[in-house]
N, C-alpha and C positions, 0 to 999 in steps of 0.2 A: 604693675605687678599682676600676674595672671591669676584669675579666680578659677580657671579650669585646671584643677590639679587632682591627683589621686583618682578615686573612683568616678568622680564627676568627669574628668578628662577621658577616662576609658569609655564611659557611657556615651559621651559626646562623639568620640572618634568612631565608635562602632555603629552609630546611627546617623545623625546629621552630618558629621564630618566626612564619613565615608561615602554615603549615598547621595547627599545633597551638595555639600560644599565642594568636595573633590569630584564626586561623580558627575555633577552638572556644571562645574566651573566654566568649561569652555562654552557651554550653552548660555550661561548667565552673561558672559562677556561678548557673545557673538554680535549683539547689536552695536555695542560701542566699538568693537573691532572693525565692523563693517563701515561704521560712520567715520572712521579715521584713526582710531587708537593704534591699529596695526602700523600705519604710517608714522605715528609718533614713536613707536618702538624702533622702527628703522632709523628715525632721526637720532634717537638716543644712542644707538649702537654704531652709527656710521664711523665715529672716530676709533673704534676698537682695533687693537693691533696686538701682535705678539702673543705671549702666553696669557690667556684670559680665563678668568673664573667668574661664573655667574652665581650669585647668592639667591636663595629662595626661588629656584627656577620654576617651581610650580608644575604645571602640566606642559611646559615647554613652548609657550606662545612666542617667546623671543627667538627661538631656534632658526626660523627662516630668514632672520634679518642680520646675522653675523656676516661681516665683510670678509673678503679673501685675505685681508691683512692679518687676520687672526690665524696664528700658526699652530696653536694648541688650545683646546677648549675643555675646561673642567666645569661640570655642573654640580651644584650642591642643592639639596632639598632636605629639610628635616622631618616633614610631615608624612608618615607612612602611606596614607591614602593617596597623596599627591605623587609620591615616589612610584607607586604602581602605575599611575597614568603616565608619568614621565618615561618610565622604562619602555612602554609601548611605542612612544614617539621616537625614542633614541634608536630603536631597532631599525627604523626606516630612514634615519637621518643619513645623508650622503657622505658625511665626514666623520672620522673617528672622534669620539668624545670620552671623557672619563666622568662617570657619575659617582658622586660621593654623598652618602647620607650624613649630613651635618648641618647644624644651625649656624647662622651668621655670627653668633656670639662666641663660638669656639670652633675655629677652623683647623683641621689637622694638616696644616701646611707650614713650611718653614718661613721665617721672616724674609721679607724682600724677595719673594719668589714669583711675583706676577707683574706683568706690564700693565694689565687692565683688570679692574674689578667692575662688573656690571650688575645692576640690580634694579628691578622694577617693582615698586609697591611692596617693599619689605619693611621700611622704617615705620610704617603705620601698624605693623603686625607684631614685631618683636616686642617683648615685655618692656625693654628699655633700649632706646636707640644708641645710647652711649657705648656700651660694650661692643655692639655690632660695628660701630664706626671706628672704635679702637682696633678691632680685628682687621678691618679694611685697611687702616693705616699700616698695621703691622705687616700684612702679607704683600703690600705694594712695594715695589722698588722705589727708591727716591726718584722723583720725576715721573713715576707711573701715574695712571689716571683712574679715577672712580667715576663711572658713568651711571647716572641715576634718572629715574622717572618715578615720581611720587605724587599721590593725591594728598593734599595738605589742607591745613586750616584756611578757610576762605578769607580773602582780604576785606570783604564787606562784613562789618560787624553784625548786621542783621542775619546774614546767612551763617556766620560763625556761631551765633547763638542757637540757630536751628541745629547745627552740628552738635553742639553741646547737649541739646535736648534729646536728640535721637541716638546719641552715642551708646547708651546702655543696650538698646535693642540691636543696633548695628554691630556691636561687639559680639553678641551671640550669633547673629546671622552670618557675620563675616569671619568666624573663627579667630576671634580676638583682635580684629582690626579696629584701629582708632582713627576715625575720620577727621578728628579735630586737632591733631598734633601740629605744633608750630615748627615744622621740619626745617624751614629755611633758617630760623634762628639757631636750631640745634646744629645744623651744618656749619654755620658761621663760627660756632664756639669750639670747633675741633682744632686741636693744637697743630696736628700734622697734615691737615687737609685744607688747601686753599682753593676756594671757589674760583674757577677760571671762566666758566660760562654758566649763565642762569637764565632760563626762559620761563616766564609765567604764562601758563596756557590753561586750556580747559579740556577735560576728557569729553570727546565728542559724543553727544547723545546721552550723557549721564544725568542722573538726578542732580538737582541743584546742590544738595548738601555734600555730594562727593565729586563735584565737577572740577573744583580748583586743583590744578596740577602744575608741577614744575618739571622741567627737563634740564639737565645740566651736566657739567663736567667739573670735577675737582682734581687737583694735582697734589700728589704726596710730596711735601717739602722735606728737605734733608735734615733740618735742625729744628723744625717746629716754627710756629708763628709767634710774633710778639702781639698778643691780644687776639681779637677775633679775626677769622678769615674775612678777606675783603673781596667782594664780587667784582671781577674785572669787566665782565659783560653781562648785563642784566636786562633782558628785553621781554616784552609781552608778545602774544600771538598777533597783536595788532600793530606791532612795531614800535610801541612806546617804551619809555624808560621808567623803571621802577626803582625805588630805593632798595638797596640790598638789605636794609634792616626791616623790611616788610615782614610782619609776623603772620605769614600765610603759607 
């Protein structure tokens, strides 16, 4: 649940949110992008095709990585300071896009209207991942895919405890970001999304408490799953195999 509401949210948006979080977002991420996060974004988006929607587009760092197989691109972003930055990048983007101001929890699009949903680092920021994932399921066509890149709870219990300790400060610094969410478990519990590919990785050059990352693809099932989603392919950046039940 968000604690940034009412007058507190307005004050945050007008100061830190506008001038630091959104205003310097690309600069904050420049180091990790240079060290390899940009390539990780390309890896996430490589399977994208057809009518595609990106949730929480932010300042548009994924834009250079969409493949030609994407025939239509819709961008969504709910945070006004980010929308302003995104509008600047969209003007110079070589392909036509539709920009919609909307949060992942309530998308103004019909059921089963997209082949691909893409999102990078949004499940850590939404107040509750459940409604966002339900919306992803709703707008995907049966057989459509959800492509994700998320920083998640660390598999090492010692580092995970560090995440718990720094979470309050990180929440304020990162505009309600939760660095310690068990996102893999949350994805496995979705009724209409079945994990098809799951790679455990690290954000290159990131601080230890936010380095744990997953890249993957989930498929929208037609009738829902019996029980939790099952990871078909689950690998680490070192090529090892991990349990799909890893709470990280």
